[in-house]
N, C-alpha and C positions, 0 to 999 in steps of 0.2 A: 503494500500499500504505500502511496507517495503522499508524505506529509509536506512536502515542501511547495505545495501550489502557487504560493505568491513568488517563489524564486525561479520558477520555470517558465519559459516561454516556448519556442519551438525549439527543443534540443534533442540530441540523439540519445537513444536508451542507454547507451554506455556513460553518456555524460550525467544523465539523471540518477542512475546508480552511484556513479562517483560522488555526487552532490549529496545524495541520502547517505553515503557512507562518511562523507566528511562531516557532516550535520550530526548523525549518530556518535561517530568517534568523539567529535567536539563536545557532545554533552556528557559524555561518561569521562573524558579527560578534564573537562572544567568542573565537573562534580568532585573529582579526586584532588585536582590541583587548579584553583582560581587563575594561577599565574600561566598556564600552558600556553605555549606559543603557538603562532599559525604553523611554522615549520613541523613542531613536534606533533600536531594535530594532522598535518598532510601525510607527515611520515606513517603515522599509527594507521591512518586511512587507506595508505599504499598508493597515494597520489603525490605528485610534485608539487611544491608550494605554490609554484608560479599558476597551476591550475585553480588552487584556493583563491590567489589573489586576482585572477583573472574575474572571478565572481563576486569577491568581496575587497574592498578597498583597504579595509582595515580589520583589525582583530575584534573591535568594537562592532562591526558590520557583520563578521562570522557570528558573534555572540547574539546579536540581535536576530539573526536568522535561525539560529539553535532556539530561542525562546519562541520565534514565530512557529517553527516546526512543531514545537511543544504544543503550544495553543491549537494549531491545526489537528493535531491528534486528539486533544481534549474535545474540541469541537465535533470532531467524528464520533467520539465516544458518547457524547450527549446525545447527538442525532439518533445513534444506533440504539441507545437505551430507551428512547422514546419515553422520555421523562414526563410528558404531560399526558401521552395515550395510553401506554401500557399500563396493565395492573403494577400498583404502586410495588409490590414484594418484587415482583419480575424485574421493574425499571432499576429498583435500587440495586439487584444482584448485577444485573448488566452494567449500570454505571460503574460499582466498585471494581468488579472484574476489569473493565476496560480501563480505569485509572490506575490500577495496580499494573496493568501491561504497559501504560504510558510511562508511569513512574520506572519502570524497569527499563525502558527504551531511552528515555528522555530524562535522566536523573540529575538535572540541572538543579541548582539551590534555588528556590522560589524566591528567597529574599532579593537575590540579585535581579530576577526578572521584574520585581515590584519597581526597581529604578530605571527600567526601560520605558520611558514616557510613551513611547508609540504603542505600547501594548496594554496601557492601563484602561483605557474604554475598553478593549476587547475583553480583558480580564473581568471588569466590572459586569459586562453582560453575561459572561460565563457564570460568575458567582450569584447572578440574580436569578439565572435559570435554575441552579441548583437550590438556592433558597426558595424558590417557589415550588419545586419538587418537594422539598423537605416539609415545607408548609402542607402541601397535598397529602404526603405521608402522614402528617399529624392529624389533619381533617379526617382522614379515612381510618384513622385509629392503629395503623401499623407503628406508629412512633408515641411516645408519651406526650400528652398536652400539658402536664403539669411541672415540665422543666422551665428554667429560665430562659427566655426568647433568645434565639442564637446558640443554644447550646450545642445541639447536635452538629451544627455547621461548625462550630468551634473545635470538636473533637474528633470529627470524620477525618478531616485531610491528615492530621499527624498518624491516624489509625492506617491509612491508606499508604502514607510513606513507609511507616514502619513494616507493614504487610510486605511490600514489594522489595525490601531490603530482608527483614528479619524471617520471612517464610518464603527465601527463594528456592528452596528445595521443592516447593510446590508449584503447581501450575498457576496461572493468574485465577482460573475457576477456583480450585481449590482453597487459594488464598482468600479469595472473596468470601467462600463459604465461611471461613474463619471469622472474617471482618464483620459479616452481617449477623452471624451468631452473637458476637462479640458486642455489636452495635446493639442488637435487639434483645439479648438475654443478659448481657454484663458479663462478669467474671466470677461472682459470688455463687455459691454453692446453694441452691435453693433449700429453704429449711422446712421441714415437715411441720404441719400444723396440729 
């Protein structure tokens, strides 16, 4: 799947693969080392650094493209999960599974993404979509209505980030099972009455 729609015009298939490889390699490397150079990212992606510089004028442009590719992927997850139409339990699982997969492929630190001005409005729209879904899940009784406003939206992203990393031995679907169960049932042992 190509998550680099904003950066591709009419390019050859190998150029598309190279660009995707550069962006996904850049995401992994920047997550591990925020000071990773364009040359190091190009080498790890198996392309010449001139290839990267033909597409991106600077390291900052490359980072912006990595962040944009991550948001492309998140938008695809939200669309595929059908947050506003699918049954809430199904939509929740599809969303969680998809975001875990995105977090694994695009492990960029989100606090750095927040500094990217061009992505702020896009991020706001995505957050609004998820918040509306979480409200729908609450209204339909899947989530508790007695929690402080915004609490689920606060605890869900760290759960998704931890699942992507901490449950790496599981598939995204299996990790989603764990996250959804944790979200809906917590971690305590039910007490007999």
